N, C-alpha and C positions, 0 to 999 in steps of 0.2 A: 555910470552906476546910479541908481536912484537914490536920492538923498534920504537920510534917515527920517522917518515920520516923527512928528511930535508925540511925546508921551500921551497927551490929551487925545490925540487922533487916534492912537492905538486902543485907548480905553473905549472911545466913541465906537469904533469898529467892533470891539468885542461885545459892547451892549447890544450891538445890531445882530451879530451873528450866533451869540449863545443863548442857550435856552434859560428859563427862569431859574432853575436850580443851579446852574453854572454861574449865572450872573450873581446870584446871592452869595455862593461860595467865594467869588472874587471879592465882592464887597467886604465880607468878612475878613478874608485873608489879607487885602491891602489895609483894613483898618488895624489889624494885629501888627503888620509891618510898621505902619506909622506910630503905633503905640510903642513898640520896641525901640524905634529911633529915638522917640522923645524921651523915653526913660534912660537910654545910652547918653543922650546929650547931656541930661540933667546930672546923671552919675560923673560924666567927665567934667562937667562944670564944678560940682563939689570936690572932685578930686584935684583939679588944678587951679581953682579960683578963677576960671575964665567962664563968661556968660554962656548959656546954653546955645544960644545962636552963634557964638564964635567957635564954640567947640564942634558943633555939628557942621557948620560950613554949608555951602550949597549943596542941594540934594544930589546934583550930579557930579561932584567933585569928590567926595570923601565921606567915610562914615565917621560917627561919634568916636569909635574906639580908636580909629586911625588918627584922629584929630587930637585926642588926648595923648597918644604916644608922640605926635609931633610937637606939642606943647612941652613934653617931658625930654624932647631932645632924641627921640627915636624916629627915624625916617620910616615910611611905610614901606613893606616889603624887604625890610633889612634883615628881618629874621623870619624863620618859618612860623606861620600863624597857629596858634593853639587853638583847640576847640573849646568853647565856653563849657562850664561845668555842667549846665543843663542846656540842651539844644532849644533855641528860641522857637516858639511855636510856628512863626512865620517861614522858619526854614524848613519845617515839616510840610508847611502848604507848598513851598517850592518844589519839593520833591513830588508831591501828589498832583501837580498841575496837569499833567497829561491826562490822568484819570478822570479828573473833574472837569477839564475844559475840552479835551480831545486833542489828539496829537497835531492836528493843524493849527491850533490856536495856543498850544502850550508854550511856546517861545515868547509869544506877546504877553501872555499872562505872567510868566516868570520875570520878564523885564520889568513890568508894572510892579511887581513885589520887591525886586531889587532897587527900584527907584524910590519906593515908598519907605524902604528900610534905610535909606541913605548908605547902601553897602559899598564899603571901601576895599581897598586892595587886599587886605587881610580876609575879610569875609568872603570875597569873590574866589580867592585862592582856596580857602578852605572848601567851599561849595564845589569848585571845580575838581579838586582832588577827591572829594568823597562821592562826586556825583557819577551817574550814568552817562553814557554817551550824549543823550539828548538834554540832560541837564548841563553838561559841559558845554554843548553848543550854545546854549542860552546864555551862559556865563561870557563866552567868547563874543557873541553878538552884543552883549551890554557893555563892553569896554569902551567903545567911543563916547557912550554918554556919561559914564561913571569915573573913569580915571582919565584924568587930563595929561598926565605925563607918561613916562615909559616903565612905571613900577610894574606894569602887568605883563610886560613882555616875557617873563618865562612862561607865562601860560600859553602864548602864541607860539613860542619855541616847542614847548612839549605837544601841542596839538600838530605841529608840522613835522614831529618825529614818528607820529602813529601813521598807520596805514588805512585809518578810518576816513574815507573821502568826505564824510559829512563834517568832520572836524577840521580837515584841511582847507575846506571851502569856507567855513565860518572863520577860521583864524585869519584868512587873507581879506578881511573887511577893511573898513576905514581906519581902525586902529593900527594895524600893521601897515597900511599905506603911509600912515604920519610917523610911525616910530620906528619900524624895522630896518635894521642897518642894511646898507647896499648889498653887500655880498650875501646876507641871509635871505634878503628879498629876491636876489636872482636865484637862488637855489630853491626858493619856495615856488618861483615860476616853473622851474624845470620840474620840481615834484608834481605840479598839476599836470604837466605832460607825461610824466611817468605814469601817473595813476588814473588818467583820463578825467581829471576835474576840469571842467570847462573854463576857459581863462576869463570868461565874463563874470566868475566869482571874484577875480583880482580887483579890488578897489583901486582907483588911482593909476591902472596898467598904462594908459596912454602917456600920462605925466612922467611916470618914474621910468618907463622904458624909452622915452624919447632921447635919441642920440647916446644911448648907453652902449658904448662900443664893446664892453666887457660882456654884456649880455648877449650881444650880437654873436660875438665869438663862441660863447658857451652854447647858444643855440644851434650856430653852424656845425660845431664839433659834434653835437648830439644827432643833428641831422645825417651827418657823414656816417656816424656809427650805425643808425639805422639803415641807411642805404647799403653800407658795406655787409650787413647781415641779412640783406634781403628782406627787409621788414618796412613796412609803410611808415612814412613820416607824417605825424598827425598834422590835420590842417591847421590847428591852432598855432604851431610853431611858426608857420609862415605869417600867420596874422600878427604874432607878437614881433618876429623879424622885421616886418614891415614898419612897425612903429619905431624900431630902433634906427632904422636905416631902409627906406623903401627900395633903393638900388640893390641893397644886399638880398632883399628877398626876391626880387625880379631876377637877379643873376642866378639864383638857385633854382628857377624854373618853378616857382611857386604855382599852385593851381589857381585859375581865375576865379576872382571872388563871385560867390553865388548867393549870398545873403542879401536881404531886402535893403541893408544899410550900405551895400557896395563893399562888405568886408568878407573875408574868407569865413567859411562855415566853422562854427565852434563846436568843441566836443571831441572826444577821443577819436583818432584816426580820421578826423576830417568830417564826422558826422554832426549834423546841426544838434544844437543842445536844446531840449525842449523845456529846461529849467532855468528860466531867466529871472526868477524873483523867488523869495522865500515867503513863507506864510505870513499873512498880515502885513505885507509890505516891508518885511525886513530883509536882511541881506540874503542874497541867493544861497541856495544849497544845492548840493549834488548828490544824486543817488549812483553815479557812474562807477563802474567797477574797474579794477586795475586792468592795464593792458601790457604791462611789463613789470619787472621787478621793481618794487616802489621805493625802498628806503633810501635816502640821502643819508640819514643816520638811523641807528637802530631804534625802533619804537621803544618809547619809555614806559607804555601802558599798552594792555591789551583791550582794545574797545570794539567788541563785536556788536552786532545787532542786538540792541537791548530792548525789553518791553518797558513801556512807560509804567511807572509805578502809580 
């Protein structure tokens, strides 16, 4: 899977592809986010007696509000985040990024705003809970850059409970590859097969699947169930099974690889996936529709196709 592009590279790319009005809007929005972060850091310093730099911390690690909570002995994500009395202007800009920059560049623009605002786990959780599906996807894609530990796993788990393939694909990026527990990760891989999300969306797939006997067993059981029901086994299943144990895949009569990289075709029911990367070099997304009853657990939210605000 492609490495995450640097934030500076994302901004350079947006400067190249956006029109003048959109670039001016992005300049103003990022300035507002930076100003808000500075004000939060100053307020945290005055409250805790810690310097602004210490309160804010590195931009990609935590937010000023979360830093203040840490100094006070409250761990990030330990309580449900409360909304500020007045919504910061940069959060309003976050919501309107799709309308201002276009849907193809909204994720990158939103990531820049989150980075400039030093958004921590509490802020990310609030934006996720209050956001549309596209806003939630941007939050999920930002996690590897902004949250160093497992504090944001509840967002990943929530996305994996939905039937929205866009959120499932975004949830299985580098953050999940690093922090998702083995059992939950295996269930997420199966969810991809249930819903038709190409396994190319799963970051760290080869590393985590290697020699995973339990995953191989689960895949084998699912293949047997599909075969017994007279239904086609997705080609991606054999691809993942080969990663766990090549002999196991061959023993089940896996179809011969047809991809240019010598791997089985990716996508639901063995169809090649045309979506191998997301907009602006971000994590891949999927527009694939479900091919079988999807839920591993009941969806926690309803996220249909939503229009960008």
